[in-house]
PDB file with one MODEL, atoms N, CA, C and O in Angstrom:
MODEL        1
ATOM      1  N   MET A   1       0.922  -1.527  -0.281  1.00  0.00           N
ATOM      2  CA  MET A   1      -0.160  -0.070   0.006  1.00  0.00           C
ATOM      3  C   MET A   1       1.122   1.331   0.315  1.00  0.00           C
ATOM      4  O   MET A   1       0.504   2.379   0.502  1.00  0.00           O
ATOM      5  N   LYS A   2       2.041   1.456   0.365  1.00  0.00           N
ATOM      6  CA  LYS A   2       2.802   2.702   0.754  1.00  0.00           C
ATOM      7  C   LYS A   2       3.383   2.892  -0.166  1.00  0.00           C
ATOM      8  O   LYS A   2       3.651   4.041  -0.516  1.00  0.00           O
ATOM      9  N   PHE A   3       3.843   1.585  -1.000  1.00  0.00           N
ATOM     10  CA  PHE A   3       4.825   1.649  -2.733  1.00  0.00           C
ATOM     11  C   PHE A   3       3.443   2.469  -3.339  1.00  0.00           C
ATOM     12  O   PHE A   3       3.660   3.679  -3.402  1.00  0.00           O
ATOM     13  N   LYS A   4       2.526   2.208  -3.646  1.00  0.00           N
ATOM     14  CA  LYS A   4       1.388   2.283  -4.443  1.00  0.00           C
ATOM     15  C   LYS A   4       0.656   4.142  -3.914  1.00  0.00           C
ATOM     16  O   LYS A   4      -0.304   4.790  -4.331  1.00  0.00           O
ATOM     17  N   LYS A   5       1.348   4.318  -3.214  1.00  0.00           N
ATOM     18  CA  LYS A   5       0.491   5.454  -2.583  1.00  0.00           C
ATOM     19  C   LYS A   5       2.231   6.331  -3.278  1.00  0.00           C
ATOM     20  O   LYS A   5       2.368   7.274  -4.056  1.00  0.00           O
ATOM     21  N   LEU A   6       2.926   5.757  -2.791  1.00  0.00           N
ATOM     22  CA  LEU A   6       4.207   7.175  -2.798  1.00  0.00           C
ATOM     23  C   LEU A   6       4.708   6.593  -4.720  1.00  0.00           C
ATOM     24  O   LEU A   6       5.660   7.099  -5.315  1.00  0.00           O
ATOM     25  N   PHE A   7       3.878   5.585  -5.278  1.00  0.00           N
ATOM     26  CA  PHE A   7       3.911   5.246  -6.956  1.00  0.00           C
ATOM     27  C   PHE A   7       3.382   6.841  -7.583  1.00  0.00           C
ATOM     28  O   PHE A   7       4.033   7.586  -8.316  1.00  0.00           O
ATOM     29  N   LEU A   8       1.581   7.127  -6.859  1.00  0.00           N
ATOM     30  CA  LEU A   8       1.067   7.953  -7.724  1.00  0.00           C
ATOM     31  C   LEU A   8       1.700   9.202  -7.109  1.00  0.00           C
ATOM     32  O   LEU A   8       2.200   9.754  -8.088  1.00  0.00           O
ATOM     33  N   ILE A   9       1.965   9.975  -6.014  1.00  0.00           N
ATOM     34  CA  ILE A   9       2.270  11.093  -5.587  1.00  0.00           C
ATOM     35  C   ILE A   9       3.778  11.267  -6.901  1.00  0.00           C
ATOM     36  O   ILE A   9       3.622  12.154  -7.739  1.00  0.00           O
ATOM     37  N   SER A  10       5.045  10.458  -6.977  1.00  0.00           N
ATOM     38  CA  SER A  10       5.882  10.294  -7.979  1.00  0.00           C
ATOM     39  C   SER A  10       5.230  10.683  -9.323  1.00  0.00           C
ATOM     40  O   SER A  10       5.661  11.617 -10.000  1.00  0.00           O
ATOM     41  N   ILE A  11       3.991   9.797  -9.740  1.00  0.00           N
ATOM     42  CA  ILE A  11       3.550   9.966 -10.650  1.00  0.00           C
ATOM     43  C   ILE A  11       2.928  11.734 -11.261  1.00  0.00           C
ATOM     44  O   ILE A  11       3.018  12.338 -12.329  1.00  0.00           O
ATOM     45  N   PHE A  12       2.375  12.005 -10.057  1.00  0.00           N
ATOM     46  CA  PHE A  12       1.730  13.405 -10.064  1.00  0.00           C
ATOM     47  C   PHE A  12       3.004  14.332 -10.165  1.00  0.00           C
ATOM     48  O   PHE A  12       3.186  14.806 -11.287  1.00  0.00           O
ATOM     49  N   VAL A  13       4.100  14.743  -8.993  1.00  0.00           N
ATOM     50  CA  VAL A  13       5.172  15.281  -9.472  1.00  0.00           C
ATOM     51  C   VAL A  13       4.858  15.023 -10.994  1.00  0.00           C
ATOM     52  O   VAL A  13       3.884  15.519 -11.561  1.00  0.00           O
ATOM     53  N   PHE A  14       5.679  14.286 -11.533  1.00  0.00           N
ATOM     54  CA  PHE A  14       6.003  14.333 -12.528  1.00  0.00           C
ATOM     55  C   PHE A  14       5.062  15.122 -13.828  1.00  0.00           C
ATOM     56  O   PHE A  14       5.537  15.706 -14.801  1.00  0.00           O
ATOM     57  N   VAL A  15       3.814  14.957 -13.545  1.00  0.00           N
ATOM     58  CA  VAL A  15       3.646  15.659 -14.761  1.00  0.00           C
ATOM     59  C   VAL A  15       3.087  16.663 -14.570  1.00  0.00           C
ATOM     60  O   VAL A  15       2.324  17.016 -15.469  1.00  0.00           O
ATOM     61  N   LEU A  16       3.192  17.427 -13.519  1.00  0.00           N
ATOM     62  CA  LEU A  16       3.208  18.760 -13.106  1.00  0.00           C
ATOM     63  C   LEU A  16       4.612  19.529 -13.549  1.00  0.00           C
ATOM     64  O   LEU A  16       4.680  20.550 -14.233  1.00  0.00           O
ATOM     65  N   LEU A  17       5.999  18.580 -12.834  1.00  0.00           N
ATOM     66  CA  LEU A  17       6.896  18.934 -13.556  1.00  0.00           C
ATOM     67  C   LEU A  17       7.000  19.084 -15.358  1.00  0.00           C
ATOM     68  O   LEU A  17       7.362  20.094 -15.962  1.00  0.00           O
ATOM     69  N   MET A  18       6.666  18.065 -15.827  1.00  0.00           N
ATOM     70  CA  MET A  18       6.002  18.421 -17.740  1.00  0.00           C
ATOM     71  C   MET A  18       5.586  19.287 -17.871  1.00  0.00           C
ATOM     72  O   MET A  18       6.307  20.196 -18.282  1.00  0.00           O
ATOM     73  N   ALA A  19       3.944  19.592 -17.563  1.00  0.00           N
ATOM     74  CA  ALA A  19       3.200  20.359 -17.948  1.00  0.00           C
ATOM     75  C   ALA A  19       3.867  22.010 -17.605  1.00  0.00           C
ATOM     76  O   ALA A  19       3.476  23.088 -18.054  1.00  0.00           O
ATOM     77  N   ASN A  20       5.082  21.702 -16.581  1.00  0.00           N
ATOM     78  CA  ASN A  20       5.741  22.797 -15.986  1.00  0.00           C
ATOM     79  C   ASN A  20       6.197  23.205 -17.594  1.00  0.00           C
ATOM     80  O   ASN A  20       5.682  23.862 -18.499  1.00  0.00           O
ATOM     81  N   THR A  21       7.076  22.667 -17.468  1.00  0.00           N
ATOM     82  CA  THR A  21       7.823  22.684 -19.123  1.00  0.00           C
ATOM     83  C   THR A  21       7.180  22.944 -20.165  1.00  0.00           C
ATOM     84  O   THR A  21       7.564  24.051 -20.544  1.00  0.00           O
ATOM     85  N   VAL A  22       6.390  22.530 -20.866  1.00  0.00           N
ATOM     86  CA  VAL A  22       6.079  22.986 -21.854  1.00  0.00           C
ATOM     87  C   VAL A  22       5.132  24.336 -21.480  1.00  0.00           C
ATOM     88  O   VAL A  22       5.141  25.237 -22.318  1.00  0.00           O
ATOM     89  N   MET A  23       4.561  24.464 -20.629  1.00  0.00           N
ATOM     90  CA  MET A  23       3.843  25.672 -20.587  1.00  0.00           C
ATOM     91  C   MET A  23       4.782  26.630 -21.086  1.00  0.00           C
ATOM     92  O   MET A  23       4.385  27.380 -21.977  1.00  0.00           O
ATOM     93  N   THR A  24       6.833  26.820 -20.362  1.00  0.00           N
ATOM     94  CA  THR A  24       7.973  27.692 -20.144  1.00  0.00           C
ATOM     95  C   THR A  24       7.814  27.792 -21.725  1.00  0.00           C
ATOM     96  O   THR A  24       7.681  28.903 -22.240  1.00  0.00           O
ATOM     97  N   PHE A  25       7.830  26.252 -22.748  1.00  0.00           N
ATOM     98  CA  PHE A  25       8.151  26.254 -23.687  1.00  0.00           C
ATOM     99  C   PHE A  25       7.081  27.487 -24.571  1.00  0.00           C
ATOM    100  O   PHE A  25       7.446  28.492 -25.181  1.00  0.00           O
ATOM    101  N   ALA A  26       5.955  27.058 -24.397  1.00  0.00           N
ATOM    102  CA  ALA A  26       4.640  27.250 -25.029  1.00  0.00           C
ATOM    103  C   ALA A  26       4.743  28.574 -25.335  1.00  0.00           C
ATOM    104  O   ALA A  26       4.706  28.811 -26.543  1.00  0.00           O
ATOM    105  N   ALA A  27       4.923  30.008 -24.211  1.00  0.00           N
ATOM    106  CA  ALA A  27       5.612  31.251 -23.116  1.00  0.00           C
ATOM    107  C   ALA A  27       6.558  31.878 -24.188  1.00  0.00           C
ATOM    108  O   ALA A  27       6.085  32.910 -24.664  1.00  0.00           O
ATOM    109  N   THR A  28       7.763  31.521 -24.682  1.00  0.00           N
ATOM    110  CA  THR A  28       8.288  32.392 -24.980  1.00  0.00           C
ATOM    111  C   THR A  28       8.431  31.687 -26.786  1.00  0.00           C
ATOM    112  O   THR A  28       9.350  32.166 -27.450  1.00  0.00           O
ATOM    113  N   TYR A  29       7.677  30.781 -27.359  1.00  0.00           N
ATOM    114  CA  TYR A  29       7.654  31.112 -28.503  1.00  0.00           C
ATOM    115  C   TYR A  29       7.075  32.199 -29.336  1.00  0.00           C
ATOM    116  O   TYR A  29       6.017  32.791 -29.123  1.00  0.00           O
ATOM    117  N   GLU A  30       7.954  32.391 -30.363  1.00  0.00           N
ATOM    118  CA  GLU A  30       7.337  33.586 -30.955  1.00  0.00           C
ATOM    119  C   GLU A  30       7.410  33.451 -32.158  1.00  0.00           C
ATOM    120  O   GLU A  30       8.534  33.173 -32.576  1.00  0.00           O
ATOM    121  N   TRP A  31       6.242  33.591 -33.228  1.00  0.00           N
ATOM    122  CA  TRP A  31       6.274  33.656 -34.705  1.00  0.00           C
ATOM    123  C   TRP A  31       6.710  34.921 -36.051  1.00  0.00           C
ATOM    124  O   TRP A  31       6.462  36.119 -36.187  1.00  0.00           O
ATOM    125  N   SER A  32       7.125  34.356 -36.503  1.00  0.00           N
ATOM    126  CA  SER A  32       8.063  35.338 -37.556  1.00  0.00           C
ATOM    127  C   SER A  32       8.002  35.025 -38.927  1.00  0.00           C
ATOM    128  O   SER A  32       8.116  33.929 -39.476  1.00  0.00           O
ATOM    129  N   LEU A  33       7.795  36.213 -39.431  1.00  0.00           N
ATOM    130  CA  LEU A  33       7.294  35.940 -41.222  1.00  0.00           C
ATOM    131  C   LEU A  33       8.654  36.087 -41.835  1.00  0.00           C
ATOM    132  O   LEU A  33       9.293  37.136 -41.758  1.00  0.00           O
ATOM    133  N   ALA A  34       9.227  34.631 -42.658  1.00  0.00           N
ATOM    134  CA  ALA A  34       9.823  33.989 -43.347  1.00  0.00           C
ATOM    135  C   ALA A  34       9.881  34.523 -45.029  1.00  0.00           C
ATOM    136  O   ALA A  34       9.838  33.546 -45.776  1.00  0.00           O
ATOM    137  N   SER A  35       9.960  35.698 -45.690  1.00  0.00           N
ATOM    138  CA  SER A  35       9.847  35.326 -46.758  1.00  0.00           C
ATOM    139  C   SER A  35      10.842  36.073 -47.618  1.00  0.00           C
ATOM    140  O   SER A  35      11.377  37.161 -47.406  1.00  0.00           O
ATOM    141  N   VAL A  36      11.028  34.840 -49.130  1.00  0.00           N
ATOM    142  CA  VAL A  36      11.869  35.360 -49.822  1.00  0.00           C
ATOM    143  C   VAL A  36      11.846  36.687 -50.882  1.00  0.00           C
ATOM    144  O   VAL A  36      12.671  37.081 -51.706  1.00  0.00           O
ATOM    145  N   LEU A  37      10.615  37.150 -50.503  1.00  0.00           N
ATOM    146  CA  LEU A  37       9.809  37.818 -51.777  1.00  0.00           C
ATOM    147  C   LEU A  37      10.373  39.508 -51.721  1.00  0.00           C
ATOM    148  O   LEU A  37      10.627  39.857 -50.568  1.00  0.00           O
ATOM    149  N   PRO A  38      10.565  40.412 -52.608  1.00  0.00           N
ATOM    150  CA  PRO A  38      11.373  41.889 -52.261  1.00  0.00           C
ATOM    151  C   PRO A  38      10.422  42.770 -52.080  1.00  0.00           C
ATOM    152  O   PRO A  38       9.431  42.781 -52.810  1.00  0.00           O
ATOM    153  N   GLU A  39      10.529  43.305 -51.459  1.00  0.00           N
ATOM    154  CA  GLU A  39       9.209  44.119 -49.929  1.00  0.00           C
ATOM    155  C   GLU A  39       8.193  44.839 -51.131  1.00  0.00           C
ATOM    156  O   GLU A  39       6.997  45.111 -51.030  1.00  0.00           O
ATOM    157  N   SER A  40       9.354  45.096 -52.600  1.00  0.00           N
ATOM    158  CA  SER A  40       8.145  45.772 -53.815  1.00  0.00           C
ATOM    159  C   SER A  40       7.131  44.647 -54.020  1.00  0.00           C
ATOM    160  O   SER A  40       5.974  45.053 -54.136  1.00  0.00           O
ATOM    161  N   HIS A  41       7.280  43.500 -54.082  1.00  0.00           N
ATOM    162  CA  HIS A  41       6.302  42.652 -54.752  1.00  0.00           C
ATOM    163  C   HIS A  41       5.088  42.805 -54.155  1.00  0.00           C
ATOM    164  O   HIS A  41       5.013  43.337 -53.048  1.00  0.00           O
ATOM    165  N   PRO A  42       3.808  42.282 -54.930  1.00  0.00           N
ATOM    166  CA  PRO A  42       2.517  42.784 -54.090  1.00  0.00           C
ATOM    167  C   PRO A  42       2.135  41.403 -53.382  1.00  0.00           C
ATOM    168  O   PRO A  42       1.276  41.560 -52.515  1.00  0.00           O
ATOM    169  N   VAL A  43       2.479  40.367 -53.513  1.00  0.00           N
ATOM    170  CA  VAL A  43       1.934  39.156 -52.114  1.00  0.00           C
ATOM    171  C   VAL A  43       2.784  39.540 -50.893  1.00  0.00           C
ATOM    172  O   VAL A  43       2.164  39.393 -49.840  1.00  0.00           O
ATOM    173  N   HIS A  44       4.028  39.989 -50.756  1.00  0.00           N
ATOM    174  CA  HIS A  44       4.932  40.773 -49.854  1.00  0.00           C
ATOM    175  C   HIS A  44       4.431  41.193 -48.599  1.00  0.00           C
ATOM    176  O   HIS A  44       4.779  40.959 -47.441  1.00  0.00           O
ATOM    177  N   SER A  45       3.206  42.112 -49.292  1.00  0.00           N
ATOM    178  CA  SER A  45       2.393  43.212 -48.401  1.00  0.00           C
ATOM    179  C   SER A  45       1.244  42.504 -48.244  1.00  0.00           C
ATOM    180  O   SER A  45       0.488  42.978 -47.396  1.00  0.00           O
ATOM    181  N   SER A  46       0.713  41.088 -49.033  1.00  0.00           N
ATOM    182  CA  SER A  46      -0.647  40.241 -48.359  1.00  0.00           C
ATOM    183  C   SER A  46      -0.012  39.153 -47.231  1.00  0.00           C
ATOM    184  O   SER A  46      -0.516  38.550 -46.283  1.00  0.00           O
ATOM    185  N   LEU A  47       1.350  39.205 -47.810  1.00  0.00           N
ATOM    186  CA  LEU A  47       1.691  38.171 -45.906  1.00  0.00           C
ATOM    187  C   LEU A  47       2.211  39.047 -45.128  1.00  0.00           C
ATOM    188  O   LEU A  47       2.411  38.587 -44.004  1.00  0.00           O
ATOM    189  N   GLU A  48       2.560  40.285 -45.280  1.00  0.00           N
ATOM    190  CA  GLU A  48       2.152  41.057 -44.010  1.00  0.00           C
ATOM    191  C   GLU A  48       1.067  41.227 -43.516  1.00  0.00           C
ATOM    192  O   GLU A  48       0.865  41.147 -42.304  1.00  0.00           O
ATOM    193  N   PHE A  49      -0.004  41.548 -44.572  1.00  0.00           N
ATOM    194  CA  PHE A  49      -1.280  41.598 -43.586  1.00  0.00           C
ATOM    195  C   PHE A  49      -1.744  41.028 -42.926  1.00  0.00           C
ATOM    196  O   PHE A  49      -2.434  41.372 -41.966  1.00  0.00           O
ATOM    197  N   PHE A  50      -1.218  39.076 -43.627  1.00  0.00           N
ATOM    198  CA  PHE A  50      -1.812  38.298 -42.535  1.00  0.00           C
ATOM    199  C   PHE A  50      -1.273  37.963 -41.436  1.00  0.00           C
ATOM    200  O   PHE A  50      -1.840  37.421 -40.487  1.00  0.00           O
ATOM    201  N   ALA A  51       0.264  38.387 -41.551  1.00  0.00           N
ATOM    202  CA  ALA A  51       0.548  38.214 -40.632  1.00  0.00           C
ATOM    203  C   ALA A  51       0.583  38.799 -39.083  1.00  0.00           C
ATOM    204  O   ALA A  51       0.977  38.283 -38.037  1.00  0.00           O
ATOM    205  N   LYS A  52      -0.026  40.162 -39.392  1.00  0.00           N
ATOM    206  CA  LYS A  52      -0.893  41.237 -38.528  1.00  0.00           C
ATOM    207  C   LYS A  52      -1.814  39.676 -37.578  1.00  0.00           C
ATOM    208  O   LYS A  52      -1.724  38.805 -36.713  1.00  0.00           O
ATOM    209  N   ARG A  53      -2.445  40.157 -38.379  1.00  0.00           N
ATOM    210  CA  ARG A  53      -4.075  39.063 -38.066  1.00  0.00           C
ATOM    211  C   ARG A  53      -3.755  38.264 -37.434  1.00  0.00           C
ATOM    212  O   ARG A  53      -4.365  38.175 -36.368  1.00  0.00           O
ATOM    213  N   VAL A  54      -2.540  37.144 -37.734  1.00  0.00           N
ATOM    214  CA  VAL A  54      -2.730  36.061 -36.575  1.00  0.00           C
ATOM    215  C   VAL A  54      -1.991  36.899 -35.308  1.00  0.00           C
ATOM    216  O   VAL A  54      -2.276  36.456 -34.196  1.00  0.00           O
ATOM    217  N   ASN A  55      -0.967  38.193 -35.346  1.00  0.00           N
ATOM    218  CA  ASN A  55      -0.655  38.278 -33.442  1.00  0.00           C
ATOM    219  C   ASN A  55      -1.837  39.269 -33.683  1.00  0.00           C
ATOM    220  O   ASN A  55      -2.332  39.882 -32.737  1.00  0.00           O
TER     221      ASN A  55
ENDMDL
END
């Protein structure tokens, strides 16, 4: 019985640590717009427009 309780507590702590790690990575992720088109290209302005809408 003692082993089962210790096992459940260790699983719970492990899940909390993993959730904290995932949230930390998710919070630091930043999208960036990558395009090889010159700024004078009409599609470039469309990409900028949609990038602003996503953010």
